[in-house]
Each structure stands twice: as structure tokens, then as C-alpha cells.
C-alpha positions as CSV (number, residue, x, y, z in Angstrom):
1,X,0.0,0.0,0.0
2,X,1.0,3.6,-0.4
3,X,1.7,5.9,2.5
4,X,-1.3,8.1,3.2
5,X,0.9,11.1,3.9
6,X,2.6,10.6,0.6
7,X,-0.8,10.5,-1.2
8,X,-1.9,13.8,0.5
9,X,1.3,15.5,-0.6
10,X,1.5,14.1,-4.1
11,X,-2.1,13.8,-5.3
12,X,-1.3,14.6,-9.0
13,X,1.6,12.1,-9.1
14,X,-0.5,9.3,-7.5
15,X,-3.3,9.9,-10.0
16,X,-0.9,9.8,-12.9
17,X,0.7,6.6,-11.7
18,X,-2.7,4.9,-11.2
19,X,-3.9,6.1,-14.7
20,X,-0.6,4.8,-16.2
21,X,-1.3,1.4,-14.8
22,X,-4.8,1.4,-16.1
23,X,-6.2,1.0,-12.6
24,X,-9.0,2.8,-10.8
25,X,-8.9,4.2,-7.3
26,X,-10.9,7.0,-5.7
27,X,-8.1,9.3,-4.6
28,X,-10.3,12.3,-4.0
29,X,-12.6,10.2,-1.9
30,X,-9.7,9.0,0.1
31,X,-8.4,12.5,0.7
32,X,-11.9,13.6,1.8
33,X,-12.1,10.7,4.3
34,X,-8.7,11.3,5.6
35,X,-9.4,15.0,6.1
36,X,-12.6,14.2,8.0
37,X,-10.7,11.6,10.1
38,X,-8.0,14.0,11.0
39,X,-10.5,16.8,11.8
40,X,-12.3,14.4,14.2
41,X,-9.1,13.4,15.8
42,X,-8.3,17.0,16.5
43,X,-11.8,17.5,18.0
44,X,-11.3,14.4,20.2
45,X,-7.9,15.8,21.4
46,X,-9.6,19.1,22.3
47,X,-12.4,17.3,24.1
48,X,-10.0,15.1,26.1
49,X,-8.0,18.2,27.1
50,X,-11.2,19.9,28.3
51,X,-12.2,16.7,30.2
52,X,-8.8,16.7,31.9
53,X,-9.3,20.3,32.9
54,X,-12.7,19.5,34.3
55,X,-11.3,16.6,36.2
56,X,-8.8,18.9,37.9
57,X,-11.6,21.3,38.7
58,X,-13.6,18.5,40.3
59,X,-10.6,17.7,42.5
60,X,-10.3,21.3,43.5
61,X,-14.0,21.6,44.3
62,X,-13.8,18.5,46.4
63,X,-11.0,19.9,48.4
64,X,-13.1,23.1,48.9
65,X,-16.1,21.0,49.7
66,X,-18.2,22.6,47.0
67,X,-20.9,21.2,44.7
68,X,-19.4,19.2,41.8
69,X,-22.6,17.9,40.2
70,X,-22.7,20.3,37.3
71,X,-19.0,19.7,36.5
72,X,-19.5,16.0,36.7
73,X,-22.4,16.3,34.3
74,X,-20.3,18.3,31.9
75,X,-17.6,15.6,32.1
76,X,-20.1,12.9,31.2
77,X,-21.4,14.8,28.2
78,X,-17.8,15.3,27.0
79,X,-17.2,11.5,27.4
80,X,-20.3,10.8,25.3
81,X,-19.1,13.1,22.6
82,X,-15.6,11.5,22.6
83,X,-17.2,8.1,22.3
84,X,-19.3,9.2,19.3
85,X,-16.3,10.7,17.6
86,X,-14.3,7.6,18.3
87,X,-17.0,5.4,16.7
88,X,-17.1,7.7,13.7
89,X,-13.3,7.6,13.4
90,X,-13.4,3.8,13.4
91,X,-16.0,3.7,10.7
92,X,-14.0,6.1,8.6
93,X,-10.8,4.1,9.1
94,X,-12.6,0.9,8.1
95,X,-13.8,2.5,4.8
96,X,-10.4,4.1,4.3
97,X,-8.6,0.8,4.7
98,X,-10.8,-0.8,2.0
99,X,-10.2,2.1,-0.4
100,X,-6.5,2.2,0.3
101,X,-6.2,-1.5,-0.7
102,X,-7.5,-0.6,-4.1
103,X,-4.6,1.7,-4.9
104,X,-1.8,0.0,-6.9
105,X,1.9,0.6,-6.5
106,X,3.2,3.4,-8.6
107,X,5.5,2.7,-11.6
108,X,9.1,3.7,-11.2
109,X,10.3,6.7,-13.2
110,X,12.4,4.5,-15.5
111,X,9.4,2.3,-16.6
112,X,8.4,3.0,-20.2
113,X,4.9,4.5,-20.7
114,X,2.4,2.3,-22.5
115,X,-1.0,0.8,-22.3
116,X,-0.5,-2.8,-23.6
117,X,2.2,-5.5,-23.9
118,X,2.8,-4.3,-27.5
119,X,4.6,-1.3,-25.9
120,X,6.9,-3.4,-23.7
121,X,10.6,-2.9,-24.5
122,X,13.0,-5.7,-25.4
123,X,16.2,-5.2,-23.3
124,X,18.4,-8.0,-24.6
125,X,18.3,-11.5,-26.1
126,X,20.5,-14.6,-25.5
127,X,21.1,-17.8,-27.5
128,X,20.7,-19.0,-31.0
129,X,17.4,-20.0,-32.3
130,X,17.6,-23.6,-33.6
131,X,17.2,-24.5,-37.2
132,X,15.8,-27.8,-38.2
133,X,16.3,-29.8,-41.4
134,X,13.2,-31.9,-40.7
135,X,9.5,-31.2,-40.0
136,X,9.4,-30.1,-36.4
137,X,6.7,-30.9,-33.9
138,X,5.1,-28.8,-31.2
139,X,5.3,-29.8,-27.5
140,X,1.9,-31.5,-27.5
141,X,2.9,-33.8,-30.5
142,X,6.2,-34.6,-28.9
143,X,4.6,-35.4,-25.5
144,X,2.0,-37.6,-27.1
145,X,4.6,-39.4,-29.3
146,X,6.9,-40.0,-26.3
147,X,4.1,-40.7,-23.8
148,X,5.5,-38.2,-21.2
149,X,2.6,-35.9,-20.7
150,X,-1.2,-36.6,-20.6
151,X,-3.5,-33.7,-20.6
152,X,-6.5,-35.9,-21.3
153,X,-5.9,-37.8,-18.1
154,X,-5.5,-34.6,-16.2
155,X,-8.7,-33.4,-17.6
156,X,-10.5,-36.6,-16.6
157,X,-9.0,-36.5,-13.1
158,X,-9.6,-32.8,-12.4
159,X,-10.5,-30.7,-15.4
160,X,-8.9,-28.7,-18.2
161,X,-5.6,-27.1,-17.4
162,X,-4.3,-29.7,-14.9
163,X,-1.4,-31.6,-16.6
164,X,-0.3,-35.1,-15.7
165,X,3.3,-36.1,-16.2
166,X,4.3,-39.6,-17.0
167,X,7.6,-41.6,-16.9
168,X,10.5,-39.7,-18.3
169,X,8.3,-36.6,-18.4
170,X,7.7,-36.8,-14.6
171,X,11.4,-37.4,-14.0
172,X,12.4,-34.5,-16.3
173,X,10.0,-32.2,-14.4
174,X,11.4,-33.3,-11.0
175,X,14.9,-32.9,-12.4
176,X,14.2,-29.3,-13.5
177,X,12.9,-28.4,-10.1
178,X,15.9,-29.9,-8.2
179,X,18.4,-28.4,-10.7
180,X,17.0,-24.9,-10.2
181,X,16.8,-25.2,-6.4
182,X,20.5,-26.4,-6.4
183,X,21.6,-23.6,-8.6
184,X,19.9,-20.9,-6.6
185,X,20.8,-22.2,-3.2
186,X,24.4,-23.3,-3.8
187,X,25.5,-20.9,-6.5
188,X,23.4,-17.7,-6.1
189,X,23.2,-17.4,-2.3
190,X,19.4,-18.1,-1.7
191,X,18.3,-20.0,1.3
192,X,15.9,-22.8,0.4
193,X,12.4,-22.8,1.9
194,X,9.6,-25.4,1.6
195,X,6.5,-23.4,2.6
196,X,2.9,-24.3,3.1
197,X,0.9,-24.6,-0.2
198,X,-2.2,-23.0,1.4
199,X,-2.2,-19.5,2.7
200,X,-4.6,-17.3,4.7
201,X,-6.4,-14.2,3.5
202,X,-4.1,-11.8,5.2
203,X,-1.1,-13.3,3.5
204,X,-2.8,-12.9,0.1
205,X,-3.6,-9.3,0.9
206,X,-0.1,-8.6,2.1
207,X,1.5,-9.4,-1.3
208,X,-1.3,-7.6,-3.3
209,X,-3.3,-10.5,-4.7
210,X,-6.3,-9.4,-2.7
211,X,-8.6,-7.8,-3.1
212,X,-8.0,-7.2,-6.8
213,X,-7.3,-10.8,-7.9
214,X,-9.6,-12.9,-5.7
215,X,-11.6,-14.2,-8.7
216,X,-8.4,-15.6,-10.2
217,X,-7.6,-17.6,-7.0
218,X,-8.6,-21.0,-5.8
219,X,-10.4,-20.5,-2.5
220,X,-11.1,-23.0,0.2
221,X,-14.2,-21.3,1.6
222,X,-14.7,-23.4,4.7
223,X,-11.3,-22.5,6.2
224,X,-10.9,-19.2,4.2
225,X,-7.6,-20.5,2.8
226,X,-6.2,-20.0,-0.7
227,X,-4.1,-22.3,-2.8
228,X,-0.8,-20.5,-3.5
229,X,-0.7,-18.7,-6.8
230,X,3.0,-18.3,-6.4
231,X,5.6,-19.1,-3.6
232,X,6.0,-15.3,-3.4
233,X,3.0,-15.2,-1.1
234,X,4.1,-17.6,1.7
235,X,7.8,-16.6,1.5
236,X,7.3,-12.8,1.6
237,X,4.8,-13.3,4.6
238,X,7.5,-15.1,6.6
239,X,8.6,-11.8,8.0
240,X,5.2,-10.1,8.4
241,X,5.0,-7.8,11.4
242,X,8.8,-8.2,12.1
243,X,11.6,-5.7,12.4
244,X,14.7,-6.9,10.8
245,X,18.3,-5.8,11.4
246,X,19.7,-3.8,8.5
247,X,22.9,-5.8,8.6
248,X,21.0,-8.9,7.6
249,X,19.9,-7.4,4.3
250,X,19.6,-8.5,1.6
251,X,17.8,-11.7,2.7
252,X,17.4,-14.1,-0.2
253,X,15.0,-17.1,-0.3
254,X,14.2,-19.6,-3.0
255,X,11.3,-22.1,-2.8
256,X,9.5,-24.6,-4.9
257,X,5.7,-24.8,-4.9
258,X,3.0,-25.9,-7.3
259,X,1.1,-22.8,-8.3
260,X,-2.7,-22.6,-8.8
261,X,-4.5,-20.0,-10.8
262,X,-8.0,-20.0,-12.2
263,X,-7.0,-17.7,-15.1
264,X,-10.5,-16.2,-14.8
265,X,-9.8,-13.6,-17.5
266,X,-8.1,-16.0,-20.0
267,X,-11.1,-16.9,-22.2
268,X,-10.2,-16.7,-25.9
269,X,-6.5,-17.0,-25.3
270,X,-4.4,-19.9,-26.5
271,X,-5.0,-22.8,-24.0
272,X,-3.3,-25.6,-25.8
273,X,-1.0,-27.8,-23.7
274,X,1.2,-25.8,-21.4
275,X,0.5,-22.4,-22.9
276,X,-2.1,-21.8,-20.3
277,X,-2.7,-24.1,-17.3
278,X,-4.3,-23.9,-13.9
279,X,-1.6,-25.8,-12.1
280,X,2.1,-25.5,-12.7
281,X,5.4,-25.9,-10.9
282,X,7.7,-23.0,-10.2
283,X,10.9,-22.2,-8.3
284,X,10.5,-18.7,-6.9
285,X,13.1,-16.1,-5.8
286,X,12.4,-13.6,-3.1
287,X,14.6,-10.8,-1.7
288,X,14.3,-8.4,1.3
289,X,16.6,-5.4,0.7
290,X,17.6,-2.0,1.8
291,X,15.6,0.7,0.0
292,X,18.7,2.2,-1.7
293,X,19.9,-1.3,-2.9
294,X,16.6,-2.6,-4.3
295,X,17.1,-1.7,-8.0
296,X,20.6,-3.1,-8.0
297,X,19.2,-6.3,-6.4
298,X,16.5,-6.4,-9.1
299,X,19.2,-6.7,-11.7
300,X,20.9,-9.5,-9.6
301,X,17.7,-11.4,-9.3
302,X,17.1,-11.1,-13.1
303,X,20.5,-12.4,-13.9
304,X,20.1,-15.3,-11.5
305,X,16.9,-16.3,-13.3
306,X,18.5,-15.9,-16.7
307,X,21.5,-18.1,-15.7
308,X,19.1,-21.1,-15.4
309,X,18.1,-20.7,-19.0
310,X,21.7,-20.2,-20.2
311,X,22.8,-23.4,-18.4
312,X,20.0,-25.2,-20.1
313,X,20.9,-23.7,-23.5
314,X,17.4,-22.2,-24.0
315,X,17.2,-19.1,-26.2
316,X,15.5,-16.3,-24.3
317,X,14.9,-12.5,-24.3
318,X,14.4,-10.0,-21.5
319,X,11.5,-7.6,-21.8
320,X,10.9,-4.5,-19.7
321,X,7.2,-4.1,-19.0
322,X,5.5,-0.8,-19.8
323,X,3.3,1.0,-17.2
324,X,0.1,-0.5,-18.5
325,X,1.4,-4.1,-18.3
326,X,2.8,-3.9,-14.7
327,X,1.2,-6.0,-12.0
328,X,-0.8,-4.3,-9.2
329,X,2.1,-4.5,-6.7
330,X,5.1,-4.0,-9.0
331,X,7.0,-0.7,-9.5
332,X,9.2,-2.2,-12.2
333,X,9.2,-5.6,-13.8
334,X,11.2,-7.6,-16.3
335,X,9.7,-10.6,-18.1
336,X,12.0,-13.4,-19.3
337,X,10.6,-15.1,-22.4
338,X,11.8,-18.4,-23.9
339,X,11.6,-19.3,-27.6
340,X,9.1,-21.8,-28.9
341,X,10.3,-22.8,-32.4
342,X,7.1,-24.7,-33.2
343,X,4.8,-21.7,-32.6
344,X,7.5,-19.2,-33.5
345,X,6.6,-17.2,-30.4
346,X,8.3,-16.0,-27.2
347,X,6.7,-17.4,-24.1
348,X,6.9,-15.9,-20.7
349,X,8.8,-18.1,-18.2
350,X,9.6,-15.6,-15.5
351,X,8.6,-12.2,-14.2
352,X,11.1,-10.4,-12.0
353,X,9.7,-7.5,-10.0
354,X,10.6,-4.8,-7.5
355,X,7.6,-3.8,-5.3
356,X,9.7,-1.3,-3.3
357,X,8.0,-0.8,0.1
358,X,4.4,-1.5,-1.2
359,X,4.2,-5.1,0.1
360,X,6.2,-4.2,3.2
361,X,3.7,-1.5,4.3
362,X,0.8,-4.0,3.9
363,X,2.7,-6.6,6.0
364,X,4.5,-4.4,8.5
365,X,8.0,-5.6,7.5
366,X,10.6,-3.1,8.7
367,X,14.3,-2.9,9.6
368,X,16.6,-0.9,11.8
369,X,19.9,0.4,10.4
370,X,21.2,0.3,14.0
371,X,19.9,-0.5,17.4
372,X,18.9,3.1,18.1
373,X,17.6,4.0,14.6
374,X,14.0,4.5,13.6
375,X,12.4,1.5,11.9
376,X,12.1,1.8,8.1
377,X,10.2,-0.3,5.6
378,X,12.2,-2.9,3.6
379,X,11.9,-3.3,-0.1
380,X,10.7,-6.6,-1.4
381,X,11.5,-8.3,-4.7
382,X,10.4,-11.5,-6.3
383,X,10.9,-13.4,-9.5
384,X,10.4,-16.8,-11.1
385,X,13.6,-18.8,-11.2
386,X,11.8,-20.2,-13.3
387,X,8.3,-21.6,-14.0
388,X,8.6,-25.1,-15.5
389,X,5.4,-25.1,-17.7
390,X,6.6,-22.8,-20.5
391,X,10.2,-24.0,-19.9
392,X,9.0,-27.6,-20.7
393,X,7.6,-26.3,-24.0
394,X,10.9,-24.7,-24.9
395,X,13.0,-27.8,-23.8
396,X,10.9,-30.3,-25.8
397,X,10.8,-28.2,-28.9
398,X,14.3,-26.8,-29.0
399,X,15.9,-30.2,-28.2
400,X,13.8,-32.4,-30.5
401,X,15.6,-34.7,-33.0
402,X,14.8,-36.0,-36.4
403,X,14.3,-39.4,-34.8
404,X,11.4,-38.1,-32.8
405,X,13.3,-38.2,-29.5
406,X,14.4,-35.3,-27.3
407,X,17.9,-34.7,-26.1
408,X,18.4,-33.7,-22.4
409,X,20.7,-30.7,-21.7
410,X,24.0,-31.8,-20.2
411,X,23.3,-30.0,-16.8
412,X,20.1,-32.0,-16.3
413,X,21.5,-35.5,-17.0
414,X,22.6,-36.1,-13.4
415,X,19.1,-35.2,-12.2
416,X,17.1,-37.2,-14.8
417,X,19.5,-40.2,-15.0
418,X,19.1,-40.3,-18.8
419,X,20.4,-38.2,-21.7
420,X,17.7,-38.9,-24.3
421,X,13.9,-39.0,-23.9
422,X,12.5,-41.9,-25.9
423,X,9.1,-43.7,-25.6
424,X,9.1,-46.2,-22.9
425,X,7.1,-49.4,-23.5
426,X,6.0,-50.4,-20.0
């Protein structure tokens, strides 16, 4: 969330940032509510001061053995007025909290202006796109031929968008997850976490999924739990309502979780195979940093995610998102897209975001630079390191052979136990 004082002092800037993101928030209404709240607080303070003065008068009258009934009645009336104002203030604060939660984070000054993904900016590209001297197949055809994925079985078990991995496909998926966790924990300095896969409402609000994205989440109504849409949610909430020591920062975590998303707004988009699913696996990277270090750490996080693709030999490009394509919580975001030779498209495999102190304010995550210094809000960053669904598409298509098999990248062989994916007849 944004600081209310900052909103009061920068109304035009806040409105511009909200408009740039294509979001809607009632800033004028919030300012009006805040003005009324502060006015009432001033009235309460004056009434309390007056009540204190009357209390002193009562004590004085008692000592002088004079009648105190009129003064007592005045004190009671002031108490009733204070109570009424307090109730009104609580009501205002309740409405204010709801409206404040609707305000997105503001884009960083360096973010390119734009309304749609077509206005995103390609920053760099890596790797050589493969050329085939045979008729290539897409990932669905490859998976069916090699019997390593079964979307029909997943559909039968659960519904559309829930893939089932088989044989070498399951081992390849498991190998990818372990490979990425090992790289990030042993080479990149992230501490591995295995968090709960269900989170509470306050955790979802803390990272900015709620209230805006509730329709896109899988909700367990009886317990008011949500299936995690990303490990960013449980990991970032690990330090909710804590004050960290500045010397600890940056704190870096990596975690594997399955991710669950209803994709409520995806109707009409390409839903074939892994292009759009409701359950997928992801290794997530989360950083807690000093405010002045967060944009440097964003570049570190981005490079850590890119390194995974470089080790796997997957062509990719980095795209800086424009203002209109930023998520609700992000101030700046890079997408990493992998190459699908069959569809001749770039597919998003990772988003690396700096949320500055937006999430930290919602969750109350602060730090002290020294034992005597005033607590400040940390900056939080997150990024996929990476999601396996689109990565699986790129692996199968980029490493396919004219024999119909798929070669396994060298770095994965010790995790899979095989170097070529062929059909198993079991």
C-alpha cells in the first residue's frame, strides 16, 4: 500500500501513476475521508483536554467541599461526545482501509509508458534459435509421441488445465525443479524454503493478490484458505510484522511450490497444452533489501533467473514491461521469455519485480539500520527462477531430434538419469 501522507502531498503524481497502470482508485474520496478523520481526531484531542481540565476542577471543588454535580455532568457529556467521535473515526478508518487497498503501486520513473504488452521494450536476447532440417513438432505432439505428458488424463481427473506427467516426463519435471533449487541455493546465495501450499487471506492481501485478484484464485471457503498462486505469497509473509536488522539485508530465499491460478480472464487466449494451465510448478526467488539497494538487487535477481536458461541452453529474451502491463504490486518488472520454435513465439517463463515498500507496508515488514535508529520499511522483490510449464515447452521443442526423441541438456542428466527421452514401453 502507499503511505497516506505521501498521497496527501502528491495527489497529482499518484493519480498519474494509477492512470498509467490502467487502474481505478478514488483518490479524491480517500483525501476527503482522511481530512474528516484528522478533523475528528483534533476534536477528540480538544475534548480530552477539556475533560482533563474539568477533572482537575472536580478535585479542586472536592477539596473546597463545593458542589461538583454540574461539573460531573459536563464531564459525562464530553465523554459521550468523545465516544461518538471515536466510533465515527473507526467507521472512517474501516472504509479508508478498503479504499487504500484498491490503490496499486506506482510505476518507477524508469518504466516506459504504455497501455499494452505491445509497448513493452526488449532489453536483450541470448542464445541462437535452432534451425531444423526436418519437419518439427510442437510440445503436444512430442509429448504424445513419447508418452511423457497426458493432458486428457489430467482433464479426466480434475479438469482442463491440470497436466499429468508420465515416466520420463515426470522425471524431467522433477529434475528441472531440483536443478533450479540447487543452482539458486548453492551458487546464487538463496536460502531454500519449503513453505505451506495453502495461505490465509491476510497473506494474500499482504503481497497484493487481494482484493483485486480474488476471482483468479482457488479459494477453500470453509477455512478461508487460498491455494498458493506463487511461492512469493508464503515466502514474503515469513517476515510479516517483524523488524529486521539492516545488517541482515539482503535476505534471499528460494522455494519450490506448485502454483494454482483460475485464469479467470483468459477466455479466448491460447489454452493448448502448457501455454495456459491452472496448475504448474515454479521455483520462486524472493529478496528483502535496503531501499537504496533494491534496484541493484533487481538486476541481480534477473541475472540469477537468466542463468538457469543459459545453463539449459534455451534461447531467451528479457522484456521490460510498460506501465500498463505492470502488475498491481510492482514498481518495475522484467519478463524473461523463452523461444518456442514450433509456434515461433516468445513465451513468458519468468517475471522479476521490484515492489519497493508496497508489500512491506501491507505486511508491516521493517528494519533498523542500527539498534537506536528508527524502523524503516524494507523493499521486497520477487521473480520466477523459473516456472517449468513454458520451460517444458521450450525444452521439448528446442531439443527435439529428427528421430522423434528429445535430447536432455547436459546439466540435467545427473538429475534425470538419462540423456535422451524416448518412448518407454512399460
